[in-house]
C-alpha positions as CSV (number, residue, x, y, z in Angstrom):
1,X,19.6,-97.9,-17.9
2,X,16.1,-98.8,-18.8
3,X,14.7,-96.0,-16.6
4,X,17.1,-93.5,-18.3
5,X,15.9,-94.7,-21.8
6,X,12.2,-94.4,-20.8
7,X,12.9,-90.9,-19.4
8,X,14.6,-89.8,-22.7
9,X,11.6,-91.2,-24.7
10,X,9.2,-89.3,-22.4
11,X,11.2,-86.1,-22.9
12,X,11.3,-86.5,-26.7
13,X,7.5,-87.1,-26.7
14,X,6.9,-84.1,-24.6
15,X,9.0,-81.9,-26.9
16,X,7.2,-83.1,-30.0
17,X,3.8,-82.7,-28.5
18,X,4.6,-79.3,-27.1
19,X,5.9,-78.0,-30.5
20,X,2.9,-79.5,-32.3
21,X,0.5,-77.9,-29.8
22,X,2.2,-74.5,-30.2
23,X,2.2,-74.8,-34.0
24,X,-1.5,-75.7,-34.0
25,X,-2.5,-72.7,-31.8
26,X,-0.4,-70.3,-33.9
27,X,-1.6,-71.7,-37.2
28,X,-5.3,-71.3,-36.3
29,X,-4.8,-67.8,-35.1
30,X,-2.8,-66.8,-38.2
31,X,-5.3,-68.6,-40.4
32,X,-8.0,-66.3,-39.1
33,X,-5.9,-63.1,-38.9
34,X,-4.7,-63.4,-42.5
35,X,-8.2,-64.0,-44.0
36,X,-10.0,-60.9,-43.1
37,X,-10.1,-60.2,-46.8
38,X,-12.3,-63.3,-47.4
39,X,-14.7,-62.1,-44.6
40,X,-14.8,-58.5,-45.9
41,X,-17.3,-59.0,-48.9
42,X,-19.6,-61.2,-46.8
43,X,-19.7,-58.6,-44.0
44,X,-20.4,-55.8,-46.4
45,X,-23.3,-57.6,-48.1
46,X,-24.7,-59.0,-44.8
47,X,-24.5,-55.8,-42.7
48,X,-24.9,-53.3,-45.6
49,X,-22.0,-51.3,-44.2
50,X,-19.9,-49.8,-47.0
51,X,-16.6,-51.4,-48.3
52,X,-14.6,-48.4,-47.2
53,X,-16.1,-48.5,-43.6
54,X,-15.4,-52.2,-43.2
55,X,-11.9,-51.6,-44.5
56,X,-11.4,-49.0,-41.9
57,X,-12.5,-51.4,-39.2
58,X,-9.9,-54.0,-40.5
59,X,-7.3,-51.2,-40.5
60,X,-8.0,-50.5,-36.8
61,X,-7.6,-54.2,-36.1
62,X,-4.2,-54.2,-37.9
63,X,-3.0,-51.5,-35.5
64,X,-4.2,-53.3,-32.4
65,X,-2.7,-56.6,-33.5
66,X,0.8,-54.9,-33.3
67,X,0.1,-52.4,-30.5
68,X,-1.3,-54.9,-28.0
69,X,1.6,-57.3,-28.3
70,X,4.0,-55.4,-25.9
71,X,1.1,-55.1,-23.4
72,X,0.4,-58.8,-23.5
73,X,4.1,-59.5,-23.2
74,X,4.2,-57.6,-19.9
75,X,1.0,-59.3,-18.8
76,X,2.6,-62.7,-19.5
77,X,5.5,-61.8,-17.2
78,X,3.1,-60.9,-14.4
79,X,0.7,-63.7,-14.9
80,X,1.8,-66.4,-17.4
81,X,1.9,-67.0,-21.2
82,X,-0.8,-69.6,-20.8
83,X,-3.1,-67.0,-19.1
84,X,-2.6,-64.5,-21.9
85,X,-3.2,-67.2,-24.5
86,X,-6.4,-68.3,-22.7
87,X,-7.6,-64.6,-22.8
88,X,-6.7,-64.4,-26.5
89,X,-8.8,-67.5,-27.3
90,X,-11.8,-66.1,-25.5
91,X,-11.6,-62.7,-27.2
92,X,-11.1,-64.3,-30.6
93,X,-14.1,-66.5,-30.2
94,X,-16.3,-63.6,-29.0
95,X,-15.2,-61.5,-32.0
96,X,-15.9,-64.3,-34.5
97,X,-19.3,-65.2,-33.0
98,X,-20.7,-61.7,-32.6
99,X,-19.2,-59.8,-35.6
100,X,-21.5,-61.2,-38.3
101,X,-24.5,-59.9,-36.4
102,X,-23.3,-56.3,-36.1
103,X,-25.5,-54.1,-38.2
104,X,-23.9,-50.7,-37.5
105,X,-20.4,-49.4,-37.7
106,X,-19.9,-48.9,-33.9
107,X,-20.7,-52.5,-33.0
108,X,-18.7,-53.9,-35.9
109,X,-15.7,-51.7,-34.9
110,X,-16.0,-53.0,-31.3
111,X,-16.1,-56.8,-32.1
112,X,-14.4,-57.1,-35.5
113,X,-12.0,-54.1,-35.2
114,X,-11.1,-54.3,-31.5
115,X,-12.1,-57.6,-29.7
116,X,-11.1,-60.1,-32.4
117,X,-7.7,-58.4,-33.3
118,X,-6.9,-58.0,-29.6
119,X,-7.4,-61.7,-29.2
120,X,-5.0,-62.4,-32.1
121,X,-2.4,-60.1,-30.5
122,X,-2.6,-62.3,-27.3
123,X,-1.8,-65.4,-29.5
124,X,1.1,-63.7,-31.3
125,X,4.4,-65.4,-32.1
126,X,6.2,-64.0,-29.0
127,X,3.6,-65.2,-26.6
128,X,3.3,-68.7,-28.1
129,X,7.1,-69.1,-28.1
130,X,7.2,-67.7,-24.5
131,X,5.0,-70.6,-23.5
132,X,6.9,-73.1,-25.5
133,X,10.6,-72.2,-24.8
134,X,10.7,-73.2,-21.1
135,X,9.3,-76.6,-22.0
136,X,11.7,-77.5,-24.8
137,X,14.8,-75.5,-23.6
138,X,16.6,-72.5,-24.9
139,X,18.9,-74.3,-27.3
140,X,16.0,-76.1,-29.1
141,X,13.9,-72.9,-29.1
142,X,16.1,-71.2,-31.6
143,X,15.5,-74.0,-34.1
144,X,11.8,-74.6,-33.2
145,X,11.0,-70.9,-33.7
146,X,11.3,-71.3,-37.5
147,X,8.9,-74.3,-37.4
148,X,6.3,-72.3,-35.4
149,X,6.6,-69.4,-37.8
150,X,6.2,-71.7,-40.7
151,X,3.0,-73.1,-39.2
152,X,1.3,-69.8,-40.1
153,X,1.6,-70.7,-43.8
154,X,-0.1,-74.1,-43.0
155,X,-2.9,-72.2,-41.2
156,X,-3.4,-70.0,-44.3
157,X,-3.3,-72.9,-46.7
158,X,-5.9,-75.0,-44.8
159,X,-8.3,-72.3,-43.6
160,X,-8.5,-69.9,-46.6
161,X,-10.5,-72.4,-48.8
162,X,-12.6,-73.6,-45.9
163,X,-13.6,-70.1,-44.9
164,X,-14.4,-69.2,-48.5
165,X,-16.6,-72.3,-49.1
166,X,-18.5,-71.8,-45.8
167,X,-19.0,-68.1,-46.6
168,X,-20.2,-68.8,-50.1
169,X,-22.5,-71.6,-49.0
170,X,-24.0,-70.2,-45.8
171,X,-22.8,-66.6,-45.4
172,X,-20.6,-65.0,-42.7
173,X,-23.4,-65.5,-40.1
174,X,-22.5,-69.2,-40.2
175,X,-18.8,-69.3,-41.4
176,X,-17.4,-66.9,-38.8
177,X,-19.0,-68.6,-35.7
178,X,-18.0,-72.0,-37.1
179,X,-14.4,-70.8,-37.2
180,X,-14.6,-70.0,-33.5
181,X,-14.8,-73.8,-32.8
182,X,-11.2,-74.7,-33.7
183,X,-9.9,-71.8,-31.7
184,X,-12.0,-72.8,-28.7
185,X,-10.8,-76.3,-29.0
186,X,-7.2,-75.1,-28.4
187,X,-8.2,-74.2,-24.8
188,X,-7.2,-77.7,-23.7
189,X,-3.8,-77.2,-25.4
190,X,-3.2,-74.0,-23.6
191,X,-4.1,-75.5,-20.3
192,X,-1.6,-78.4,-20.9
193,X,1.1,-75.9,-21.9
194,X,0.5,-74.0,-18.7
195,X,0.7,-77.1,-16.5
196,X,3.7,-78.4,-18.3
197,X,5.6,-75.1,-17.9
198,X,4.9,-75.0,-14.2
199,X,6.2,-78.6,-13.8
200,X,9.3,-77.6,-15.8
201,X,9.9,-74.5,-13.6
202,X,9.6,-76.6,-10.5
203,X,12.1,-79.1,-11.7
204,X,14.6,-76.4,-12.7
205,X,14.2,-74.6,-9.4
206,X,15.2,-77.9,-7.6
207,X,18.1,-78.7,-10.0
208,X,19.6,-75.2,-10.5
209,X,20.3,-72.9,-7.6
210,X,18.6,-69.5,-7.9
211,X,21.0,-66.7,-8.9
212,X,20.5,-63.0,-8.7
213,X,19.5,-61.5,-12.0
214,X,21.6,-58.7,-13.4
215,X,20.1,-55.3,-13.6
216,X,18.6,-54.9,-17.0
217,X,18.6,-51.8,-19.1
218,X,15.5,-49.6,-19.2
219,X,13.3,-49.9,-22.2
220,X,13.6,-46.2,-22.9
221,X,17.4,-46.4,-22.9
222,X,17.5,-49.2,-25.4
223,X,15.0,-47.4,-27.7
224,X,16.9,-44.1,-27.3
225,X,20.1,-45.6,-28.6
226,X,18.2,-47.2,-31.5
227,X,16.5,-43.9,-32.4
228,X,20.0,-42.4,-33.0
229,X,21.0,-45.3,-35.4
230,X,20.2,-44.8,-39.1
231,X,19.9,-48.6,-39.5
232,X,16.9,-48.6,-37.2
233,X,15.1,-46.0,-39.3
234,X,16.0,-47.8,-42.6
235,X,14.6,-51.0,-41.1
236,X,11.5,-49.2,-39.9
237,X,10.9,-47.8,-43.4
238,X,11.2,-51.3,-44.9
239,X,9.0,-52.9,-42.3
240,X,6.3,-50.2,-42.6
241,X,6.3,-50.8,-46.3
242,X,6.1,-54.6,-45.6
243,X,3.0,-54.0,-43.5
244,X,1.4,-51.9,-46.2
245,X,2.1,-54.6,-48.8
246,X,1.0,-57.5,-46.7
247,X,-2.3,-55.8,-45.8
248,X,-3.2,-55.5,-49.4
249,X,-2.9,-59.3,-49.6
250,X,-4.8,-60.0,-46.4
251,X,-7.6,-57.3,-46.9
252,X,-8.1,-56.6,-50.6
253,X,-6.5,-59.3,-52.8
254,X,-9.4,-61.7,-52.6
255,X,-11.9,-59.0,-53.5
256,X,-9.7,-57.9,-56.4
257,X,-9.6,-61.4,-57.8
258,X,-13.3,-61.9,-57.6
259,X,-14.1,-58.5,-59.0
260,X,-11.9,-59.4,-62.0
261,X,-14.1,-62.4,-62.8
262,X,-12.1,-65.1,-61.0
263,X,-14.5,-67.5,-59.1
264,X,-14.4,-67.3,-55.3
265,X,-13.2,-70.9,-54.8
266,X,-10.4,-70.3,-57.2
267,X,-9.3,-67.1,-55.5
268,X,-9.3,-68.8,-52.1
269,X,-7.2,-71.7,-53.6
270,X,-4.8,-69.1,-54.8
271,X,-4.5,-67.8,-51.2
272,X,-3.8,-71.4,-50.2
273,X,-0.8,-71.3,-52.6
274,X,0.2,-68.0,-50.9
275,X,0.3,-69.8,-47.5
276,X,2.5,-72.6,-48.8
277,X,5.0,-70.3,-50.5
278,X,5.3,-68.0,-47.4
279,X,6.9,-71.0,-45.6
280,X,9.3,-71.6,-48.6
281,X,10.3,-67.9,-48.8
282,X,11.2,-67.6,-45.1
283,X,13.3,-70.8,-45.2
284,X,15.2,-69.6,-48.4
285,X,16.0,-66.2,-47.0
286,X,17.0,-67.7,-43.7
287,X,19.4,-70.0,-45.5
288,X,20.8,-67.2,-47.7
289,X,21.5,-65.1,-44.7
290,X,24.4,-67.4,-43.9
291,X,25.9,-66.8,-47.4
292,X,24.9,-63.3,-48.4
293,X,24.8,-59.9,-46.6
294,X,21.4,-59.6,-45.0
295,X,20.8,-56.0,-46.1
296,X,21.2,-57.2,-49.8
297,X,18.7,-60.1,-49.2
298,X,16.3,-57.6,-47.7
299,X,16.7,-55.1,-50.6
300,X,16.3,-58.0,-53.0
301,X,12.9,-59.0,-51.4
302,X,11.6,-55.5,-51.6
303,X,12.9,-55.3,-55.2
304,X,11.0,-58.4,-56.3
305,X,7.9,-56.7,-54.8
306,X,8.4,-53.8,-57.2
307,X,8.0,-56.1,-60.2
308,X,4.9,-57.8,-58.5
309,X,3.3,-54.4,-58.1
310,X,4.0,-53.5,-61.7
311,X,2.4,-56.8,-62.8
312,X,-0.8,-56.0,-60.8
313,X,-0.9,-52.5,-62.4
314,X,-0.4,-53.5,-66.1
315,X,-1.3,-57.2,-66.6
316,X,-4.8,-58.7,-66.9
317,X,-6.0,-60.7,-63.9
318,X,-6.5,-64.2,-65.3
319,X,-6.6,-67.4,-63.3
320,X,-2.9,-68.3,-64.3
321,X,-1.9,-64.8,-63.3
322,X,-3.6,-65.2,-59.9
323,X,-1.7,-68.4,-59.1
324,X,1.7,-67.1,-60.3
325,X,1.4,-63.7,-58.7
326,X,0.1,-65.1,-55.4
327,X,2.9,-67.6,-55.3
328,X,5.4,-64.7,-55.8
329,X,3.6,-62.7,-53.1
330,X,4.0,-65.7,-50.8
331,X,7.7,-66.1,-51.6
332,X,8.3,-62.5,-50.5
333,X,5.7,-62.5,-47.7
334,X,7.5,-63.6,-44.5
335,X,10.9,-63.6,-46.2
336,X,11.7,-60.1,-44.8
337,X,11.6,-61.5,-41.2
338,X,14.8,-63.5,-41.1
339,X,17.1,-60.8,-42.6
340,X,15.4,-58.1,-40.5
341,X,15.8,-60.0,-37.2
342,X,19.3,-61.0,-38.2
343,X,20.4,-57.4,-38.8
344,X,18.9,-56.3,-35.5
345,X,20.6,-59.2,-33.6
346,X,23.9,-58.3,-35.1
347,X,23.5,-54.7,-34.1
348,X,22.1,-54.9,-30.6
349,X,22.5,-58.6,-29.5
350,X,20.1,-61.3,-28.9
351,X,18.9,-60.0,-25.5
352,X,17.7,-56.6,-26.9
353,X,16.5,-58.0,-30.2
354,X,12.9,-58.7,-29.0
355,X,12.5,-55.1,-27.8
356,X,13.8,-53.5,-31.0
357,X,11.9,-55.9,-33.2
358,X,8.7,-55.2,-31.3
359,X,9.0,-51.5,-31.8
360,X,9.7,-52.0,-35.5
361,X,6.7,-54.4,-35.8
362,X,4.5,-51.5,-34.6
363,X,5.7,-49.7,-37.7
364,X,4.7,-52.7,-39.7
365,X,1.2,-52.6,-38.3
366,X,1.0,-48.8,-38.9
367,X,1.7,-49.6,-42.6
368,X,-1.0,-52.3,-42.5
369,X,-3.5,-49.8,-41.0
370,X,-2.7,-47.3,-43.8
371,X,-3.1,-50.0,-46.5
372,X,-6.4,-51.4,-45.2
373,X,-8.0,-48.0,-44.7
374,X,-6.5,-46.2,-47.7
375,X,-7.2,-49.3,-49.9
376,X,-10.9,-49.1,-48.9
377,X,-11.1,-45.4,-49.8
378,X,-9.2,-45.9,-53.1
379,X,-11.2,-48.9,-54.2
380,X,-14.4,-47.0,-53.5
381,X,-13.4,-43.7,-55.2
382,X,-11.3,-44.9,-58.1
383,X,-11.8,-47.5,-60.8
384,X,-10.4,-50.7,-59.5
385,X,-7.3,-51.4,-57.4
386,X,-4.6,-49.8,-59.6
387,X,-4.2,-46.7,-57.4
388,X,-3.5,-48.9,-54.4
389,X,-0.8,-50.9,-56.2
390,X,0.8,-47.6,-57.5
391,X,1.2,-46.5,-53.8
392,X,2.6,-49.9,-53.0
393,X,5.0,-49.6,-55.9
394,X,6.4,-46.3,-54.7
395,X,6.8,-47.6,-51.1
396,X,8.6,-50.7,-52.4
397,X,11.0,-48.6,-54.4
398,X,11.7,-46.5,-51.2
399,X,12.2,-49.6,-49.0
400,X,14.6,-51.2,-51.6
401,X,16.7,-48.0,-51.6
402,X,16.6,-47.8,-47.7
403,X,17.6,-51.4,-47.3
404,X,20.7,-51.0,-49.5
405,X,21.8,-48.1,-47.2
406,X,21.8,-50.3,-44.1
407,X,25.2,-50.9,-42.4
408,X,25.1,-54.4,-41.1
């Protein structure tokens, strides 16, 4: 009886530690990925590369963040999730250390636009959960996935002000390499997750007889069926709009606030508020999905973004506005994920959901690419950020209408 109790305690400790470790890795990655906008002005002044050119580099990185995830998923199957995470840490550290010293567009594109974002793709939600799920079990994974996703908001809340203060005080040549330290420290966590997974696999292979796996459908067949479903295209329209909208926040919002006379430390604190409210928004829409049709929740989120865009177009950018608007941006930030994944799951089932969601997420990153690049051009060629928010307004109206037409 005593041995059984000690074994249960040990399992509970292992689960808590594994979940905490996964949350820490994902939070640090997301805290860096979501704060390119704070790095942007420092890179422009330090390298003397134009705002539009650096925006294009960030846009390329947005594409790679989404496009590399399926590749890393396949690599994780052949090698292991821990191996992919190790690779991602090394790439992120290299990008953060070298990028501030790039003094031409080609080198900046290589390290800040390719190597760093590719590293973040290797530490994406799917890879982190793939390393965690075998340790905690499939039943717990469904609940824990929400906790891991929420840790992204914690990463934003903690790392935004730290990055801004370091950049203001010492420049990007110090702040970006310093931020490679926390990501490098997670190497020990990844090593532990890899060892723990191997032990779990060995225990399961002893306890559970090996069964022949069923022949799975081809990826092309799954996607072909989805391409003939209008719901898929409505979700793709919405998620592409979501990527465009989110990239404004990640790439241009900090610069817009500071150009409006809001101090840098205040602007970064507003982004901390954003990180906190993203967690709240995702939890609320996840709960509402049990009570309200998910297509209506999705349309409602995009509808709220219409009013946010109107506020950025017409209202003066004061400090109170920055905190209120950023809180609303946070509430609607990750809140599209629960209803989107819920609709996909209802349509195609849990086993195919990851494939369909990944393909739609590429659309999300195409929208992010367009936002980061087009935003840089519009900011450089038009007075202020109004034109960018007008484009976002039109897209949000389209996404709202598309979401209402979904048959869930």
